[in-house]
DODO-156269 format. One record per residue (C-alpha): x, y, z; residue number from 1. Coordinates in steps of 0.5 Angstrom, whole numbers, plus 500, padded with zeros to 3 digits. Layout:
N
REC;X;Y;Z;NUM
...
This chain:
721
REC;601;441;082;1
REC;606;436;086;2
REC;607;430;083;3
REC;605;426;088;4
REC;598;428;088;5
REC;597;426;081;6
REC;598;419;085;7
REC;593;415;087;8
REC;596;411;093;9
REC;591;408;098;10
REC;597;408;103;11
REC;598;416;102;12
REC;591;417;103;13
REC;591;413;109;14
REC;596;417;112;15
REC;593;423;111;16
REC;586;420;114;17
REC;589;417;120;18
REC;594;424;121;19
REC;586;428;121;20
REC;583;422;126;21
REC;588;422;130;22
REC;588;430;132;23
REC;580;430;133;24
REC;583;424;139;25
REC;588;428;142;26
REC;582;435;142;27
REC;577;431;145;28
REC;582;427;149;29
REC;586;433;151;30
REC;582;440;150;31
REC;575;437;151;32
REC;576;431;156;33
REC;571;427;152;34
REC;575;421;149;35
REC;572;419;143;36
REC;577;413;143;37
REC;580;408;147;38
REC;587;409;149;39
REC;588;402;146;40
REC;585;404;139;41
REC;589;411;138;42
REC;596;407;141;43
REC;595;402;135;44
REC;593;408;129;45
REC;599;411;132;46
REC;604;406;130;47
REC;600;405;123;48
REC;602;412;121;49
REC;608;411;124;50
REC;610;405;120;51
REC;606;408;114;52
REC;611;414;115;53
REC;617;411;115;54
REC;615;408;107;55
REC;614;415;104;56
REC;619;419;108;57
REC;618;424;103;58
REC;611;425;106;59
REC;614;427;113;60
REC;610;433;117;61
REC;613;437;123;62
REC;605;437;124;63
REC;604;429;124;64
REC;601;427;131;65
REC;608;422;130;66
REC;611;428;131;67
REC;608;432;137;68
REC;605;430;145;69
REC;597;432;145;70
REC;597;439;146;71
REC;591;440;153;72
REC;592;449;151;73
REC;586;452;149;74
REC;585;457;144;75
REC;581;463;140;76
REC;578;457;136;77
REC;577;451;141;78
REC;575;455;148;79
REC;568;457;145;80
REC;566;448;145;81
REC;571;447;151;82
REC;566;451;156;83
REC;560;448;152;84
REC;563;441;155;85
REC;564;442;161;86
REC;557;445;162;87
REC;560;452;164;88
REC;563;449;170;89
REC;566;456;173;90
REC;568;462;169;91
REC;571;467;175;92
REC;577;470;171;93
REC;584;468;176;94
REC;590;471;172;95
REC;598;471;174;96
REC;604;475;171;97
REC;606;477;165;98
REC;612;476;163;99
REC;616;476;157;100
REC;615;469;156;101
REC;608;468;158;102
REC;602;469;154;103
REC;594;469;156;104
REC;589;464;154;105
REC;582;465;152;106
REC;581;462;160;107
REC;584;466;163;108
REC;590;462;164;109
REC;598;464;163;110
REC;601;460;157;111
REC;608;458;160;112
REC;614;456;156;113
REC;617;450;159;114
REC;624;450;161;115
REC;625;443;159;116
REC;621;440;153;117
REC;615;437;157;118
REC;614;430;153;119
REC;610;424;152;120
REC;612;416;153;121
REC;612;411;149;122
REC;607;405;149;123
REC;606;398;149;124
REC;600;394;151;125
REC;606;388;149;126
REC;610;384;155;127
REC;615;381;148;128
REC;616;389;147;129
REC;617;391;154;130
REC;623;385;153;131
REC;625;388;146;132
REC;626;395;149;133
REC;630;393;154;134
REC;635;388;150;135
REC;636;394;147;136
REC;639;398;152;137
REC;647;397;155;138
REC;649;391;158;139
REC;648;392;166;140
REC;643;398;166;141
REC;638;398;173;142
REC;630;399;170;143
REC;627;404;175;144
REC;619;400;176;145
REC;613;405;177;146
REC;606;405;177;147
REC;603;409;171;148
REC;598;414;175;149
REC;592;416;169;150
REC;592;423;171;151
REC;594;429;169;152
REC;601;431;168;153
REC;603;438;172;154
REC;610;442;173;155
REC;612;445;179;156
REC;617;450;179;157
REC;620;451;185;158
REC;625;458;186;159
REC;629;459;192;160
REC;625;453;196;161
REC;618;457;194;162
REC;612;454;190;163
REC;612;459;183;164
REC;609;456;177;165
REC;605;450;176;166
REC;604;448;168;167
REC;600;443;165;168
REC;604;439;159;169
REC;600;444;154;170
REC;603;443;148;171
REC;610;440;150;172
REC;613;446;149;173
REC;608;451;153;174
REC;602;450;159;175
REC;597;453;162;176
REC;599;456;169;177
REC;594;453;173;178
REC;598;455;180;179
REC;592;457;184;180
REC;589;451;184;181
REC;594;447;185;182
REC;595;451;192;183
REC;589;447;193;184
REC;592;440;194;185
REC;594;439;201;186
REC;599;434;199;187
REC;603;438;194;188
REC;608;442;199;189
REC;608;450;198;190
REC;616;451;199;191
REC;622;446;201;192
REC;625;446;208;193
REC;631;449;205;194
REC;633;450;213;195
REC;633;442;214;196
REC;636;440;208;197
REC;643;437;206;198
REC;641;440;199;199
REC;642;448;198;200
REC;642;446;191;201
REC;634;446;193;202
REC;635;454;194;203
REC;636;454;186;204
REC;631;453;181;205
REC;628;445;182;206
REC;623;442;178;207
REC;619;436;179;208
REC;613;433;175;209
REC;608;429;176;210
REC;600;427;175;211
REC;595;430;178;212
REC;589;426;180;213
REC;582;424;183;214
REC;581;418;188;215
REC;576;413;186;216
REC;572;415;193;217
REC;573;423;191;218
REC;571;420;184;219
REC;564;416;185;220
REC;562;422;190;221
REC;563;427;184;222
REC;559;423;179;223
REC;554;422;184;224
REC;554;429;184;225
REC;553;430;177;226
REC;549;425;176;227
REC;543;428;181;228
REC;544;435;177;229
REC;543;431;171;230
REC;549;433;169;231
REC;554;429;164;232
REC;559;424;168;233
REC;565;423;167;234
REC;568;417;164;235
REC;573;416;169;236
REC;578;419;174;237
REC;583;422;169;238
REC;578;426;165;239
REC;575;429;173;240
REC;582;431;174;241
REC;583;434;167;242
REC;577;438;168;243
REC;577;440;175;244
REC;585;442;174;245
REC;583;447;168;246
REC;576;450;172;247
REC;577;458;173;248
REC;575;457;181;249
REC;580;455;186;250
REC;574;454;191;251
REC;570;449;187;252
REC;577;445;185;253
REC;579;445;192;254
REC;573;442;194;255
REC;573;436;189;256
REC;579;433;192;257
REC;585;433;187;258
REC;591;429;190;259
REC;598;428;186;260
REC;604;423;185;261
REC;611;426;183;262
REC;615;422;178;263
REC;621;425;176;264
REC;627;432;179;265
REC;630;436;175;266
REC;634;442;175;267
REC;641;445;175;268
REC;647;441;180;269
REC;642;437;183;270
REC;644;432;189;271
REC;644;424;187;272
REC;646;421;180;273
REC;640;416;179;274
REC;633;418;179;275
REC;631;413;184;276
REC;635;417;189;277
REC;632;423;187;278
REC;626;421;188;279
REC;628;418;195;280
REC;630;426;196;281
REC;625;429;193;282
REC;620;425;199;283
REC;625;427;205;284
REC;623;434;203;285
REC;616;432;203;286
REC;614;431;196;287
REC;608;426;195;288
REC;612;420;192;289
REC;609;413;191;290
REC;612;407;195;291
REC;611;403;190;292
REC;617;405;186;293
REC;622;399;185;294
REC;629;398;182;295
REC;630;392;178;296
REC;637;390;175;297
REC;633;384;170;298
REC;628;382;165;299
REC;625;378;171;300
REC;625;382;177;301
REC;622;387;172;302
REC;616;382;170;303
REC;615;380;177;304
REC;613;388;178;305
REC;608;388;171;306
REC;605;381;174;307
REC;604;383;181;308
REC;601;390;180;309
REC;596;388;174;310
REC;593;385;180;311
REC;594;389;186;312
REC;593;396;183;313
REC;585;394;183;314
REC;587;395;191;315
REC;589;401;190;316
REC;586;408;192;317
REC;588;412;185;318
REC;587;409;178;319
REC;592;407;175;320
REC;593;404;167;321
REC;600;402;167;322
REC;607;401;169;323
REC;613;405;167;324
REC;620;403;166;325
REC;626;408;166;326
REC;633;408;165;327
REC;636;410;173;328
REC;642;412;171;329
REC;641;420;169;330
REC;648;420;165;331
REC;645;414;160;332
REC;638;416;160;333
REC;643;423;156;334
REC;646;418;153;335
REC;640;415;150;336
REC;637;421;149;337
REC;630;422;145;338
REC;625;423;139;339
REC;621;428;137;340
REC;615;427;142;341
REC;619;422;148;342
REC;625;420;151;343
REC;629;413;149;344
REC;631;411;156;345
REC;623;410;158;346
REC;618;406;156;347
REC;611;405;159;348
REC;607;398;158;349
REC;599;400;159;350
REC;594;394;161;351
REC;589;393;156;352
REC;582;396;159;353
REC;577;390;161;354
REC;572;388;157;355
REC;566;382;156;356
REC;562;380;151;357
REC;555;379;154;358
REC;548;379;151;359
REC;544;385;150;360
REC;537;382;154;361
REC;533;389;154;362
REC;533;397;153;363
REC;529;400;158;364
REC;529;407;160;365
REC;530;412;166;366
REC;527;418;166;367
REC;531;423;170;368
REC;528;430;174;369
REC;529;435;168;370
REC;525;429;164;371
REC;532;427;160;372
REC;529;420;157;373
REC;537;416;158;374
REC;537;408;155;375
REC;539;403;159;376
REC;543;396;157;377
REC;540;390;161;378
REC;545;386;160;379
REC;546;377;162;380
REC;550;377;168;381
REC;558;379;167;382
REC;564;378;172;383
REC;568;385;170;384
REC;574;388;174;385
REC;572;384;180;386
REC;564;386;180;387
REC;558;383;177;388
REC;554;388;172;389
REC;548;387;169;390
REC;546;394;167;391
REC;550;399;164;392
REC;548;405;159;393
REC;547;407;153;394
REC;547;414;154;395
REC;543;416;148;396
REC;538;415;140;397
REC;544;417;136;398
REC;549;413;140;399
REC;545;407;139;400
REC;544;408;133;401
REC;551;409;131;402
REC;553;402;133;403
REC;546;399;130;404
REC;545;395;138;405
REC;538;392;138;406
REC;536;387;143;407
REC;539;380;143;408
REC;546;383;142;409
REC;552;380;143;410
REC;554;386;145;411
REC;562;389;149;412
REC;562;391;156;413
REC;568;395;159;414
REC;568;399;165;415
REC;570;406;164;416
REC;576;408;168;417
REC;574;401;171;418
REC;568;404;176;419
REC;563;406;171;420
REC;560;400;166;421
REC;559;402;159;422
REC;557;399;152;423
REC;563;399;148;424
REC;560;396;141;425
REC;557;389;139;426
REC;559;383;136;427
REC;557;381;129;428
REC;552;376;129;429
REC;554;369;128;430
REC;552;361;127;431
REC;553;357;133;432
REC;555;359;141;433
REC;560;364;145;434
REC;563;359;150;435
REC;566;363;157;436
REC;568;358;162;437
REC;561;358;165;438
REC;555;360;160;439
REC;554;359;153;440
REC;550;364;149;441
REC;547;363;142;442
REC;549;369;137;443
REC;542;369;133;444
REC;540;373;128;445
REC;540;380;129;446
REC;533;383;132;447
REC;528;387;129;448
REC;532;395;128;449
REC;532;399;134;450
REC;526;405;135;451
REC;527;410;141;452
REC;520;411;144;453
REC;515;415;143;454
REC;512;417;149;455
REC;515;417;156;456
REC;516;410;160;457
REC;513;413;166;458
REC;507;417;164;459
REC;506;416;158;460
REC;507;424;156;461
REC;509;424;148;462
REC;517;425;148;463
REC;520;432;145;464
REC;527;433;143;465
REC;530;439;143;466
REC;534;442;136;467
REC;541;442;137;468
REC;540;436;144;469
REC;542;429;144;470
REC;537;428;150;471
REC;529;426;148;472
REC;526;429;154;473
REC;519;428;158;474
REC;515;435;158;475
REC;510;432;163;476
REC;514;436;169;477
REC;508;436;174;478
REC;506;430;172;479
REC;511;425;171;480
REC;513;421;177;481
REC;521;420;177;482
REC;521;428;176;483
REC;516;429;181;484
REC;520;425;186;485
REC;527;427;183;486
REC;526;435;184;487
REC;524;434;191;488
REC;531;430;191;489
REC;534;435;188;490
REC;530;441;193;491
REC;532;437;200;492
REC;540;436;198;493
REC;545;439;201;494
REC;546;445;197;495
REC;540;447;197;496
REC;535;447;202;497
REC;539;442;206;498
REC;533;438;209;499
REC;536;432;214;500
REC;532;425;213;501
REC;528;426;207;502
REC;532;422;203;503
REC;530;419;196;504
REC;527;412;199;505
REC;524;417;204;506
REC;521;421;200;507
REC;519;416;195;508
REC;515;412;201;509
REC;511;419;202;510
REC;511;419;195;511
REC;506;413;195;512
REC;503;414;201;513
REC;500;421;197;514
REC;503;426;203;515
REC;508;428;198;516
REC;506;430;190;517
REC;511;437;189;518
REC;516;441;193;519
REC;510;445;197;520
REC;508;439;201;521
REC;513;437;204;522
REC;512;444;209;523
REC;505;441;211;524
REC;508;435;213;525
REC;506;433;220;526
REC;509;429;226;527
REC;503;424;225;528
REC;503;423;217;529
REC;510;422;218;530
REC;511;417;224;531
REC;506;413;223;532
REC;510;411;216;533
REC;513;404;215;534
REC;521;405;218;535
REC;520;411;221;536
REC;517;414;227;537
REC;516;419;233;538
REC;524;420;233;539
REC;525;420;225;540
REC;519;425;225;541
REC;522;430;229;542
REC;528;430;226;543
REC;525;431;220;544
REC;520;437;221;545
REC;526;441;225;546
REC;531;440;219;547
REC;525;442;216;548
REC;524;448;220;549
REC;531;450;219;550
REC;530;451;211;551
REC;526;457;213;552
REC;533;460;214;553
REC;535;458;208;554
REC;537;465;204;555
REC;534;466;197;556
REC;540;465;193;557
REC;540;457;195;558
REC;532;457;195;559
REC;533;459;187;560
REC;537;453;185;561
REC;533;449;190;562
REC;527;450;185;563
REC;530;446;180;564
REC;530;451;174;565
REC;534;447;169;566
REC;541;449;168;567
REC;540;454;173;568
REC;546;450;178;569
REC;549;453;184;570
REC;553;458;181;571
REC;549;462;176;572
REC;543;462;181;573
REC;548;466;186;574
REC;549;471;180;575
REC;542;471;179;576
REC;540;473;186;577
REC;545;479;186;578
REC;541;482;180;579
REC;534;481;183;580
REC;534;481;190;581
REC;528;479;191;582
REC;523;473;187;583
REC;518;478;186;584
REC;523;481;181;585
REC;525;475;179;586
REC;519;473;176;587
REC;517;479;171;588
REC;525;479;168;589
REC;525;479;161;590
REC;530;476;156;591
REC;534;482;155;592
REC;536;483;163;593
REC;537;476;164;594
REC;542;475;159;595
REC;545;481;161;596
REC;548;477;168;597
REC;554;474;168;598
REC;554;467;165;599
REC;547;467;163;600
REC;545;465;157;601
REC;539;465;152;602
REC;537;458;153;603
REC;537;459;160;604
REC;533;466;160;605
REC;528;462;157;606
REC;528;457;161;607
REC;527;461;167;608
REC;522;465;164;609
REC;518;459;162;610
REC;518;457;170;611
REC;514;463;172;612
REC;510;462;167;613
REC;507;455;169;614
REC;501;456;174;615
REC;503;450;177;616
REC;510;452;180;617
REC;507;460;181;618
REC;502;456;186;619
REC;508;453;189;620
REC;512;458;190;621
REC;506;461;194;622
REC;506;456;198;623
REC;513;456;199;624
REC;512;463;201;625
REC;506;462;207;626
REC;510;457;210;627
REC;516;462;211;628
REC;522;460;206;629
REC;526;466;204;630
REC;524;469;197;631
REC;528;475;198;632
REC;535;477;200;633
REC;536;479;207;634
REC;538;486;208;635
REC;545;484;211;636
REC;546;481;204;637
REC;544;487;200;638
REC;547;492;204;639
REC;555;492;205;640
REC;557;493;212;641
REC;560;499;210;642
REC;563;503;205;643
REC;569;503;209;644
REC;573;500;201;645
REC;568;504;196;646
REC;572;504;189;647
REC;579;500;191;648
REC;581;494;187;649
REC;584;489;191;650
REC;588;484;190;651
REC;588;477;195;652
REC;595;473;195;653
REC;598;467;200;654
REC;596;464;206;655
REC;593;467;212;656
REC;592;465;220;657
REC;587;470;222;658
REC;581;469;216;659
REC;581;464;210;660
REC;582;467;203;661
REC;575;467;201;662
REC;572;470;208;663
REC;578;475;206;664
REC;574;476;199;665
REC;567;476;202;666
REC;569;482;207;667
REC;571;486;202;668
REC;565;485;198;669
REC;562;487;204;670
REC;565;493;206;671
REC;565;495;198;672
REC;571;493;196;673
REC;572;489;189;674
REC;576;483;189;675
REC;581;482;182;676
REC;585;478;181;677
REC;591;480;178;678
REC;596;486;179;679
REC;595;493;176;680
REC;596;500;175;681
REC;589;501;178;682
REC;590;495;184;683
REC;589;499;191;684
REC;593;495;194;685
REC;595;487;196;686
REC;593;483;202;687
REC;598;478;202;688
REC;598;473;207;689
REC;604;467;208;690
REC;608;465;201;691
REC;604;471;197;692
REC;606;469;190;693
REC;613;472;188;694
REC;611;474;181;695
REC;606;478;185;696
REC;610;482;188;697
REC;615;483;184;698
REC;610;487;179;699
REC;607;490;185;700
REC;614;492;187;701
REC;615;495;180;702
REC;608;498;180;703
REC;609;502;187;704
REC;603;498;189;705
REC;602;497;197;706
REC;603;491;200;707
REC;599;491;207;708
REC;598;484;211;709
REC;592;481;215;710
REC;592;485;221;711
REC;594;492;218;712
REC;587;491;213;713
REC;583;489;219;714
REC;585;495;223;715
REC;584;499;216;716
REC;576;495;218;717
REC;575;499;225;718
REC;578;505;223;719
REC;584;505;225;720
REC;589;506;219;721
């Protein structure tokens, strides 16, 4: 037995405990995109671990969180959990090349070794520590100050001027190649305009690093969509960007609207000898480089930059969480070198998250479309990040019990990503008062122990909690007002029946007048019913009825999605309707038949069967059918336009001018062909546009797979070849 294992030492025990806690936090943050620890708390614990390891050098461990960066790589052990956490967002596997330095992740991304290690930065929350770091540098060095964008690190590879790979940081030595998703970001050039460049070195290998992110606007839009679908909200834009970049469907990635800022250039014999000058050259080439980059020559200039952006960053369209300081001279960077996980020539100053202490006046409850009951904190109004916060989410019963929160408590409120108010903790009860400059709060003895309601706050039905889930639900789907109205709002939404004029306020009004009791009642509305309502009128009535009439042409797949069956999302609905081209067939489907469909698990199958076992739902379906709503796939959807591509496996790669990539994929399927993501001996041919992936081309040539242009492909469809 090891001698040290026989000695009781609290510090050694703390080292083991901190390593375990920080590794779990890394996993939650990088892999699951559901952080359980604030950046500040993580950095403080990491610093404590560094101090303890310095005191006990005999306990050095190369696998300690102090010795490596957090990894976002997906392996066999965590892929299932990540898949569940991300709510089965999309699973069309896209694959790339299979060079010797590449392995395959369980999610379908190729894992590629970085040419240069991709390390993290040392963090500080103290301006005094920034000053100490500057004092350790060689005298007279220039410092480049940059905004620290809160996103996902990315490494872009350009070979002979063409974008060929896009790697996540991964574990610092290898990352996931998410090139197909990166191609959807319009701000990232697909090639470098070498012909107009005075730097011929760009014709060789060039690497640019940066952050993939979501703007506040795109983040709010995405969370509103998820809230309407009663999916878990992203805590902040960084998590949303990370989750989006790891999706398997580039079409969904493109829809969400990722953006990017780049901050570093790597390669051999590159132009310029300073970091700043290289960034300016990259900007000339069309790369997205922030205008906020500045060269500073003194501590005073650095501090002025930090103070300016501590306020001004709140006016930016994207999230920032700090300032990055880098030595400008590249030769000096090399002299200063690196630690095991970060460069010595750079440091990140992190802005502390803004939080405020306020009173929790009451806990109320919201009932969503699927019956989920969510506790909400009603707070004494408090200013936070420029806005007045009065309400914040409390997530679920388990969260409240974990923090031991009770009405009357003083609680800490923070804006997740500076936009979503959330309660993050409580203050222990004290005597006296708390002064905040404007109000005085009496800190009383804690109130009664919290108990979650047993009955629905809206309809009084007994709440149920499904085993394995954190949420309580109201089972009274047909009699609970928020569920009824929520189902109607979902039914008329853009991705479902797309009925203009029937927003939440109008639905609430028509429901209160007794004109809408379920989704079928929408098709019984008359012009008189609508026009006589307050705030509406003849014109509104005409537009609404036109939208209702047009919705009768919505295809069966979207109708199924619109019905609002729990866990049946837009993509899943499409896959189900391919297997069951009419509602009559789907109504009698078994669990075995349903689970045989890709992405349909046992719980989704049970939800579908339960939906059709409800007599009220069957009555609604009959009324929708009588109104003319599409309850089966039309012939054109079921039958291919031709079988000219029957038995052919086709790879689509590149950028096209006559049709979009998605349109070509739809054309292939409509003519009997099969879309595949990777090149193999079984590939019939590659439909290639501009900037076809060089690795795909290389592999196709090695296997003798034919590469054809879009003009040649269209000629095949016409029978001309």
